[in-house]
C-alpha positions as CSV (number, residue, x, y, z in Angstrom):
1,M,18.6,30.7,-43.7
2,L,15.9,29.0,-45.9
3,G,15.6,25.3,-45.4
4,P,14.4,22.6,-47.8
5,S,11.3,22.7,-50.0
6,Y,8.6,20.0,-50.1
7,F,5.5,19.4,-51.9
8,Y,3.7,18.3,-48.5
9,A,5.0,18.6,-45.1
10,I,3.5,16.5,-42.4
11,I,3.9,18.0,-38.8
12,G,4.1,14.9,-36.5
13,G,5.2,11.3,-36.9
14,G,2.3,9.8,-34.8
15,L,-0.7,7.8,-35.6
16,A,-2.0,10.1,-38.2
17,G,1.2,11.4,-39.6
18,L,2.7,8.0,-40.4
19,Q,-0.6,6.7,-41.9
20,L,-0.9,9.6,-44.0
21,A,2.7,9.4,-45.3
22,R,2.2,5.6,-45.9
23,Q,-1.1,6.1,-47.9
24,L,0.5,8.9,-50.0
25,S,3.7,6.8,-50.6
26,R,1.3,4.0,-51.9
27,D,-0.4,6.0,-54.4
28,V,1.0,6.6,-57.8
29,F,-0.9,9.9,-58.0
30,F,1.7,11.3,-55.6
31,K,4.8,9.8,-57.1
32,G,7.6,12.3,-57.4
33,K,6.2,14.6,-54.9
34,K,8.7,15.4,-52.2
35,I,7.2,14.9,-48.7
36,A,8.6,15.6,-45.2
37,I,7.6,14.1,-42.0
38,I,8.8,16.5,-39.1
39,D,8.7,15.6,-35.5
40,S,10.7,16.6,-32.5
41,D,11.0,13.2,-31.3
42,F,10.5,9.9,-33.3
43,A,10.7,7.7,-30.2
44,T,8.2,4.9,-30.2
45,P,5.6,5.5,-27.7
46,I,4.4,2.8,-25.2
47,K,0.7,2.6,-25.9
48,T,-2.0,0.5,-27.4
49,W,-4.9,1.4,-29.8
50,C,-8.1,-0.6,-29.9
51,F,-10.8,-0.4,-32.5
52,W,-13.8,-2.6,-33.7
53,E,-14.5,-3.6,-37.2
54,K,-16.5,-6.2,-39.2
55,G,-14.4,-9.1,-40.4
56,S,-10.9,-8.9,-41.5
57,G,-9.1,-5.5,-41.9
58,K,-6.2,-3.7,-43.3
59,W,-4.3,-3.7,-40.1
60,D,-4.7,-7.5,-39.2
61,N,-1.1,-8.3,-39.8
62,L,-0.4,-5.9,-36.7
63,V,-3.3,-7.1,-34.5
64,F,-1.7,-8.3,-31.2
65,A,-4.9,-9.7,-29.8
66,S,-8.8,-9.5,-30.9
67,W,-12.1,-10.7,-29.1
68,Q,-15.5,-11.4,-30.3
69,E,-17.1,-11.2,-26.9
70,G,-17.1,-8.4,-24.2
71,R,-18.5,-7.6,-20.8
72,F,-20.0,-4.4,-19.3
73,I,-20.4,-4.4,-15.5
74,S,-21.9,-1.8,-13.2
75,S,-23.9,-1.5,-9.8
76,K,-27.2,-2.5,-11.8
77,A,-25.9,-4.6,-14.8
78,D,-23.6,-7.3,-15.9
79,I,-24.0,-7.8,-19.5
80,D,-22.1,-10.2,-21.8
81,L,-21.6,-8.5,-25.3
82,K,-21.8,-10.6,-28.3
83,L,-19.8,-8.6,-30.9
84,P,-20.1,-10.6,-34.3
85,P,-20.0,-9.5,-37.0
86,Y,-17.8,-7.2,-35.3
87,S,-14.4,-7.9,-33.7
88,Y,-12.5,-5.9,-31.1
89,K,-9.1,-5.5,-32.0
90,M,-5.9,-4.3,-30.3
91,I,-2.6,-3.0,-31.9
92,K,0.5,-2.1,-30.0
93,A,2.0,1.4,-30.9
94,A,5.5,-0.1,-31.2
95,D,4.5,-2.5,-33.8
96,Y,2.4,0.0,-35.8
97,H,5.2,2.6,-35.7
98,Q,7.8,0.1,-36.6
99,H,5.9,-1.4,-39.4
100,L,4.8,1.8,-41.1
101,R,8.3,3.4,-40.8
102,N,9.8,0.5,-42.4
103,E,7.5,0.7,-45.4
104,I,7.7,4.6,-45.5
105,E,11.6,4.6,-45.5
106,K,11.5,2.5,-48.8
107,S,10.0,5.6,-50.6
108,E,12.4,7.8,-52.3
109,D,10.0,10.6,-52.0
110,I,9.8,10.9,-48.2
111,E,12.2,12.2,-45.6
112,F,12.1,11.9,-41.9
113,I,13.3,15.3,-40.2
114,T,13.9,15.6,-36.5
115,D,12.9,19.3,-35.5
116,D,10.3,21.1,-33.5
117,I,8.0,23.2,-35.5
118,Q,7.2,26.4,-33.7
119,H,4.9,28.1,-36.3
120,I,3.5,27.9,-39.7
121,D,2.9,30.9,-41.7
122,P,0.2,30.1,-44.3
123,V,0.9,33.4,-46.5
124,T,4.8,32.7,-47.1
125,M,4.1,28.9,-46.9
126,K,6.8,28.5,-44.4
127,A,7.2,26.3,-41.2
128,R,9.6,27.6,-38.8
129,G,11.4,25.0,-36.7
130,Q,14.0,25.2,-34.1
131,K,16.7,24.2,-36.6
132,T,15.6,25.7,-39.8
133,T,12.6,26.7,-41.9
134,Y,10.7,24.4,-44.3
135,T,8.6,25.6,-47.2
136,A,5.7,23.3,-48.8
137,T,2.6,23.8,-51.0
138,H,0.6,22.3,-48.0
139,F,1.0,21.5,-44.4
140,F,-0.6,18.6,-42.6
141,D,-0.5,19.7,-38.9
142,S,-1.0,17.4,-35.9
143,R,-0.1,19.7,-33.3
144,V,-3.0,20.4,-30.8
145,D,-4.2,24.0,-30.5
146,P,-4.1,24.6,-26.7
147,S,-6.8,27.3,-26.8
148,Y,-9.4,24.4,-26.6
149,L,-8.6,24.4,-22.8
150,E,-9.6,28.0,-22.3
151,S,-12.7,28.0,-24.4
152,E,-16.1,28.7,-22.7
153,K,-18.3,28.0,-25.7
154,Y,-17.1,24.3,-26.1
155,T,-17.0,21.4,-23.7
156,S,-13.8,19.6,-22.7
157,I,-13.3,16.5,-20.3
158,F,-10.4,14.2,-20.4
159,Q,-10.0,10.4,-20.8
160,H,-7.0,9.9,-18.5
161,F,-5.8,6.3,-17.5
162,K,-2.9,4.2,-16.5
163,G,-2.6,0.5,-17.4
164,W,-0.7,-2.4,-16.2
165,E,0.4,-5.2,-18.5
166,V,0.5,-8.0,-15.9
167,E,1.1,-11.7,-15.4
168,T,-0.5,-13.5,-12.6
169,K,0.6,-16.7,-10.8
170,N,-2.9,-18.3,-11.0
171,P,-5.4,-18.0,-13.9
172,V,-7.8,-15.1,-13.2
173,F,-8.8,-13.7,-16.8
174,T,-11.1,-14.8,-19.4
175,P,-9.0,-14.6,-22.6
176,G,-12.0,-14.9,-24.9
177,S,-13.8,-11.8,-23.5
178,F,-12.4,-8.3,-22.9
179,T,-14.1,-6.0,-20.2
180,M,-15.2,-2.7,-21.8
181,M,-16.2,-1.0,-18.5
182,D,-16.4,-2.3,-14.9
183,Y,-17.6,0.2,-12.4
184,R,-17.1,-1.8,-9.3
185,I,-14.1,0.0,-8.1
186,K,-15.2,3.7,-7.8
187,Y,-13.7,7.1,-7.6
188,P,-16.1,9.6,-5.6
189,N,-18.3,11.8,-7.9
190,A,-16.5,10.8,-11.1
191,T,-17.0,8.6,-14.1
192,A,-14.2,6.1,-13.6
193,F,-14.0,2.4,-14.4
194,T,-11.6,-0.6,-15.0
195,Y,-10.9,-1.8,-18.6
196,I,-9.4,-5.1,-19.3
197,L,-7.7,-6.7,-22.3
198,P,-7.0,-10.3,-21.5
199,F,-4.3,-12.1,-23.7
200,T,-4.3,-15.5,-21.7
201,E,-5.9,-16.7,-18.4
202,T,-2.7,-15.3,-16.7
203,K,-1.8,-12.3,-18.9
204,A,-3.7,-9.0,-19.5
205,L,-3.5,-5.3,-19.8
206,V,-5.6,-3.9,-16.8
207,E,-6.3,0.0,-17.1
208,Y,-8.1,2.3,-14.6
209,T,-9.7,5.1,-16.7
210,F,-11.4,8.4,-16.0
211,F,-13.7,10.3,-18.2
212,S,-13.7,13.5,-16.0
213,P,-13.1,17.4,-16.1
214,F,-10.2,17.0,-13.8
215,L,-6.8,15.0,-13.9
216,T,-5.3,13.3,-10.8
217,E,-2.1,12.0,-9.5
218,D,-0.3,8.9,-10.7
219,K,-0.7,7.2,-7.3
220,V,-4.5,7.4,-7.6
221,Y,-4.4,5.0,-10.6
222,D,-2.1,2.5,-8.9
223,E,-4.3,2.4,-5.7
224,K,-7.3,1.8,-7.9
225,L,-5.6,-1.0,-9.8
226,R,-4.4,-2.5,-6.7
227,Q,-8.1,-2.6,-5.3
228,Y,-9.2,-4.3,-8.3
229,F,-6.8,-7.1,-8.1
230,D,-7.4,-7.3,-4.4
231,K,-11.2,-7.1,-4.3
232,I,-12.3,-8.3,-7.7
233,L,-9.8,-10.5,-9.0
234,K,-8.9,-11.7,-5.5
235,T,-5.1,-12.1,-6.0
236,K,-2.0,-10.3,-4.8
237,D,0.4,-12.7,-6.7
238,Y,1.1,-10.8,-9.9
239,E,4.0,-9.1,-11.8
240,I,3.8,-5.9,-13.6
241,K,5.6,-6.4,-16.9
242,S,5.1,-2.7,-18.3
243,T,2.8,0.3,-17.7
244,E,1.2,2.7,-20.0
245,S,-0.6,6.0,-19.3
246,G,-2.2,8.9,-21.2
247,V,-4.4,11.9,-21.4
248,I,-6.8,12.1,-24.3
249,P,-9.0,15.2,-24.8
250,M,-12.6,14.5,-25.2
251,T,-14.0,17.9,-26.7
252,D,-16.3,19.4,-29.2
253,F,-13.9,22.0,-29.9
254,P,-13.7,22.6,-33.7
255,F,-10.0,22.2,-34.3
256,D,-10.8,21.7,-38.0
257,K,-11.6,25.5,-38.2
258,E,-8.0,25.9,-38.8
259,N,-8.1,24.0,-42.2
260,S,-7.4,26.2,-45.1
261,M,-5.8,26.3,-48.6
262,Q,-2.4,25.9,-46.9
263,I,-3.1,23.9,-43.7
264,T,-5.0,20.8,-42.9
265,K,-5.2,19.9,-39.1
266,I,-4.7,16.0,-38.7
267,G,-5.1,13.5,-35.7
268,T,-5.8,14.8,-32.3
269,G,-5.0,18.2,-33.5
270,G,-7.6,18.0,-36.2
271,G,-10.4,16.7,-34.0
272,W,-10.2,13.1,-35.1
273,V,-10.6,11.8,-31.6
274,K,-14.2,10.8,-31.3
275,P,-15.4,13.3,-28.6
276,S,-17.8,11.0,-26.7
277,T,-15.5,7.9,-26.4
278,G,-11.8,9.0,-27.0
279,Y,-11.3,6.4,-29.8
280,S,-9.3,7.6,-32.8
281,F,-7.9,4.6,-34.7
282,K,-10.6,3.9,-37.1
283,N,-11.3,7.7,-37.4
284,T,-7.8,8.3,-38.6
285,E,-8.1,5.6,-41.3
286,K,-11.5,7.1,-42.6
287,R,-10.2,10.7,-42.6
288,I,-6.8,9.9,-44.4
289,S,-8.9,8.3,-47.1
290,K,-11.1,11.1,-47.4
291,I,-8.1,13.6,-47.5
292,I,-6.7,11.5,-50.5
293,E,-10.0,11.5,-52.2
294,N,-10.4,15.2,-51.8
295,I,-7.0,15.9,-53.2
296,K,-7.5,13.7,-56.3
297,A,-10.9,15.3,-56.9
298,G,-9.2,18.8,-56.8
299,K,-10.9,19.9,-53.5
300,L,-9.2,21.1,-50.3
301,P,-7.8,18.3,-48.3
302,G,-9.5,19.1,-45.2
303,E,-12.9,19.5,-46.8
304,N,-15.9,17.5,-45.1
305,L,-13.6,15.6,-42.7
306,I,-16.0,16.2,-39.8
307,N,-19.8,15.2,-39.7
308,N,-21.5,18.0,-38.0
309,R,-24.6,16.0,-37.2
310,F,-22.5,13.8,-34.9
311,R,-20.4,16.5,-33.4
312,K,-23.7,18.1,-32.2
313,Y,-24.6,14.7,-30.6
314,D,-21.1,14.4,-29.0
315,A,-21.3,17.9,-27.8
316,I,-24.5,17.2,-25.8
317,F,-23.0,14.1,-24.5
318,L,-20.0,15.7,-23.3
319,D,-22.0,18.5,-21.5
320,V,-23.9,16.0,-19.7
321,L,-20.8,14.2,-18.5
322,S,-19.2,17.5,-17.7
323,Q,-22.1,18.8,-15.8
324,N,-23.0,15.5,-14.1
325,N,-19.7,13.6,-13.9
326,Q,-20.8,11.5,-11.0
327,K,-23.7,10.1,-13.3
328,G,-21.3,8.5,-15.8
329,E,-22.0,5.0,-14.5
330,E,-25.8,5.4,-14.8
331,I,-25.6,7.1,-18.3
332,F,-23.2,4.1,-19.7
333,T,-25.5,1.4,-18.0
334,K,-28.4,2.8,-20.2
335,F,-26.2,2.9,-23.2
336,Y,-25.3,-0.8,-22.8
337,T,-28.5,-2.3,-21.6
338,K,-30.9,-0.7,-24.0
339,N,-28.8,-1.0,-27.1
340,T,-27.1,-4.0,-28.8
341,P,-23.2,-3.8,-29.3
342,Q,-23.9,-3.7,-33.1
343,D,-26.2,-0.8,-32.8
344,I,-23.6,1.0,-30.5
345,F,-20.6,0.4,-32.8
346,K,-22.6,1.5,-35.8
347,Y,-23.6,4.7,-34.0
348,L,-20.1,5.3,-32.8
349,D,-18.7,4.8,-36.3
350,E,-21.2,7.5,-37.4
351,E,-22.9,5.4,-40.0
352,T,-26.4,5.3,-38.6
353,S,-29.6,7.1,-39.9
354,V,-31.3,10.0,-38.3
355,S,-34.0,7.5,-37.0
356,E,-31.3,5.1,-35.6
357,D,-29.8,8.1,-33.8
358,F,-33.0,9.0,-32.2
359,K,-33.3,5.4,-30.9
360,I,-29.9,5.6,-29.3
361,M,-30.7,9.1,-27.8
362,F,-33.9,7.9,-26.3
363,S,-32.3,5.1,-24.7
364,L,-30.2,7.8,-22.7
365,Y,-33.2,10.0,-22.1
366,S,-33.0,12.1,-19.0
367,F,-33.7,15.7,-17.7
368,D,-29.9,16.1,-17.9
369,F,-29.9,15.5,-21.6
370,I,-32.7,18.0,-22.2
371,K,-30.8,20.5,-20.3
372,S,-27.7,19.9,-22.1
373,F,-29.5,20.1,-25.5
374,F,-30.8,23.5,-24.9
375,R,-27.6,24.7,-23.4
376,K,-25.6,23.5,-26.6
377,A,-28.2,24.6,-29.0
378,F,-28.8,28.2,-27.7
């Protein structure tokens, strides 16, 4: 049975899918074009997104907390990070989903559909779901191609974490400064650190995070978080209000190779997660703007969404971490001691010149990077 037809079908109602739908609904160019957002489960996720930007931004009404100072701590360094003109901002996914969905539902052109898309046929322009089949002139697909896990040509590690949103009896946090990385609670032969987003002196989100080729059991995160409270914060008197956890692929796999006349991969499934950091929020904003710009210019929506120069840099960095995961603390210590936060943010935003790139790369210089350069280049 043939299901309904749409001008665009967005597969996935997460960060990228909702934001794309919102931007399409706001632009008169797309007025009257029927759009479907299709997801197997529109449940609101328990997670947070963080990002940095200069001054005020388009998401400030959703920002739960922000900081203009940070801290990096390792065995060899304890650095205060002065961020201006940047701020580090946090948004709760529940607030984001509710706000965008409320706005999108006001559009007469956009429909939310609960279904699990199994396959998209670019020849017949049909997406087959468990319930029915949908036709569209173009599909924006956020599903992640699992073949990246089997690829020998590309490097993949995982950012995996568990966070506790806590309230302590006594003041133990510094609300004006977040902790980007604290390596004092270690995990053997792995890049693992504690990340803290403080809201008040007694309330914070505290996460234990890995950048590693392997995953681990839930109890490991809990054990490391308890150690942090016991040994670093020196308190046992706290209440866990909520938890969040996740696994984010950090990979140079070219998900965007699937972009075509009929399909544009978006979100994590489009390679929009910054491979070397796991950050995705601002990348999503930039790439959705580029998609809309491309469509209005008569180009393919997925044209030039990925900067290949920075993909190569990320590939080398990932290879170093994959081959030498026990050296992550040393690598990130060089990164934060030899560069300013402003230079780091500019580089990670892919806004630097080639000469600025070389300055960053020389700050990380080691034989491991030379080996990874040749392994990735040849």
